N, C-alpha and C positions, 0 to 999 in steps of 0.2 A: 504495499500500500503505500501509496507517494502521499505522506501527509503533509509535504508543505504543498503539494500541488493542488492540493483538496480546499487547504487555508485559501491559496490563491483566486481559486474559483470564490469561496465566500465572500471576501474581500471585495473582488473587483467585478460582482455580479451588477453594478449601476454603471459600473463604466467598460463594461467588455463589449470589444467590437463586432463586427459582422465578418466571417470569414467568406470567403470568396466559394461559392460553391463549387466541390467537383465529382466528376461523375465516380461510380462505382460499378468497375466490369466484372462479368460474370462470365463461367466457363460453358463453353459448348463445342460437342464432341467433333475434333478432327480425325485425319486418319493416325489411327493408333496412340493420339495425345488429345492432350485438351487445350485448345487455343482459347484466346478470350477475345471476348465480345467490348464495345465502348458503348453500350448500352448501358441507359442512368437505371440504377437502380436504387432506387429510395423506399425500401420498406419498414426500417420503424426506425424506433428514436437512436437505436444502437449505430445505424446507421450513418444517422445524420452528424450524431454527434464525433463518431469516428473522425470525417469528410471534414469536420467543423473544428478536428485538432483537439478534443477535448474531453474524450473519451478517458486518457490515462488519468487525468486530472480528477474526475468524479468516481467514485466507489458503486462494481457495480455498471460501469458504464453510464448510467442517468442520475445517481445519486449522490446530491451534497451531504454533506455529514460536519456538523459542530465543530469547534476545536474538541471539547469534552470527548463525543462521539469519536473522533481519531484516535484519540486515545487510548480508550477502551475499546475502540475496535467493535462495537457492539455491533450485530447481525443478528434480524430477525427475519422470518418468513410475513410474521404478521406480528405487529409489535407488542410485544408482553407489557411494555410500560401501560399502563392503565392512563397517565397524565397525559401520555402524549393521542389522544381519541380527541376528538372536537366536542365540544359541545355544540351540538345542532343547532341551524342552522351554523355551516361554515362560512364565515366572514370572506370577501377575496373581495380585491378592486384592481381594475387595471390601471395599468401607467398610461398617462394620457397621451403618449405615441401605439399605441397597442392596437393594430389596423384592423377599422370597421369589420373586414372578411375575418382577421381571426377571431376579434369576438362573437362573431358567429357562432361560432364552431366549437369554440371553448364551451358557449351555451349550449350549443346542442350537447355537448360531450355530458354535461351537469342535468340537462334533462333526462338521457340516456339513463344515469347511476338513478335520479330522486325516482325515475318509473320504475326501475326496475328492483329499487330498494328505500328503505325508510331516512337516508342519506336528504339532506337539504341543504341550499347554499343561500346566502345570502349577501347582497352587495351591498359593504359598508366599508369606507375608507378610513373612518376615524375610529373602528374599535380597535384596542390595545390584541396581539396577538391575529393578526390575519394572514394571509394568504397573498403577496402582490404579484400578479401575474405581466410579466413582462417582456418584448421582443428582444432578447439576450442570443446569444451566441449556444445553439445548440438546444436540445429538448432534456429539461432535467427538475428534480425537487428534490426536495427532503421529506424524507417518511414520518409522518404522522406529523401532531402540531411540536414544536419546538419553543416552550416556553419563554428561553431567556431570549428569545428575537421579538421586537417592537410587531415587524412583521417580515414573513418568511418567504424568499421569493420562488417561483414555479416559471422556469423561464422555457419560455415558445418562441421560437422564431419561424420564420414565412415556413420555412420544409415541414416544422413538424404541424402545423393548421394544415395542411394539405391531408393528414389523417386523422380524423374523428379518432381512433381507436388508439391510435398514438399519444392524444392529449387527453382521451380517457384513462391509459397506458399512466400517464403524470399524474392525474389528478387522482389512479386511487395508491400511488405511493404517499400524496400530501395526505389525506387519509388515513395511511398507515398498513399498505400493503408493500412488501418486499416481493421478491422474484422467486418462483414457479421452480425455477434449475437448480435453486439455491437449497431448498428446503431438508432439514437433518435428515431424510428417507430418502434423496432423490436416489442414493444406490439402488435400489430396490429397483429401479425406473428407466436410468437413461448411465452411459459413461460416457468421461470427457478423456477424447485423446489430446490431451498437454501438448507431444509431442504437434499438435498443428493448429497451437494457437498463437498470436501476434504475442512477442516474447514481453511487451509492456503490458499487455492486460490478461497474463492470468490469472491475474486477482479478482477477475472478472468471473472469473467460475468456482470461487470458493465455497465450501459446503456450509451450511451453517451448522452449529452447535445445537445438542437437543437440548441442555439445560437452557439455552434462551430464543429457542423458536417455541412458537406455539401456530400450529397448522390448524387448529381449531378442530381438529376431527376431520376433516375433507380427505378424501384422498387425492391421489396427485392426479394434476390434469396438464397434458403431454401439452393439450389446445390452448390453453388457459393465455389471455391476453397480456399475463405478465410472465411469459416464459421467452428465451432465444430461441432463434429459430436454430438449425442444426449446422447451419455454417458461419453459427456469429463468430465474426474477427478470427476468421482462419488465414493459415497463411497459405495453404494450399484451396483456393476456395473448388476446387473441383472433387475433394472426400470432405466429410462431415466432422467436425470439433464435437459434436454432440451425439449421440450413437441410444436410438430407443430400445431398451429392451424388448420389448412388443415390437417389429419391424412395422404393423400395422398402423404406427403413429408418428412413424417419422415424420413425415410430410405436416401433421398437425403444428409440430413446434414452429414457435414464430409467429402463431397466426394475430392477425391487426385487424380482423374483418369484424369482428364482434365480440363480445366477452363471452365466456360460457355461464354452462349452470353451476358449473365451480366457481367460477370467479364472483358470481354476485352469492349465491352462499355465502362463499367468505366474506364477504360485506357484509349483507345481513346480519351474520353474526359477530363480526367483529362492533358491528354497534346494535348487540339484542336486537334485531326488527322484529320482532314477536309477531306473526301472524301474515308475514313476506313469503 
């Protein structure tokens, strides 16, 4: 973990400059080998952050941490800290320069979570302890409420707001969910080929410790909107980094088309949404 880098992301959130977008290439089969296409691929928040140059400064590629969290290196699939849960509705506001089209996409993602769960949101710039949504470099958020921050940032640049469930993914982090692939029980369901991971991002595949992880009694979800794609941060994109032990679920990993039943169940359990 690069603690200095994480602190840099936090301290420069207001002043961070937009990086120029670079296309990600993906493999297409050639004669006996893989060749690479220059086709633009913007699948998810991790791809966007990698090519914005911020992935290695964020925990698991899109999570900001406080200085205390960096020191403790605390990691949870769903945060156990009850103080990190929001008193609903979650207060938020948009930076004045946040574009109108982006606002509509954020509000759409908020409506999605509100329609599927008991989670609600309220625009409130004045309340101490709110989420400030701004157009920073990449897509990232803290996980759960950070009581020591007067206003905690959630970064969504224009590339992030092209995808409804990239925005929903970052809102889920802000509400208290971590990544599915990092669950303490993940070794029963997936294996990680560390030899094929970007050398600067191996920490993105750390497994959580069962003493600090709360999976809320839910089963592992390959298709979770909180799960990495099978080739995320691959050195060689022609082969996976994450292997599903049940092969029929390989292609469901990295879904950003919709939240699954299990995603919605976890959110409902986290916020004690009885009757949902």
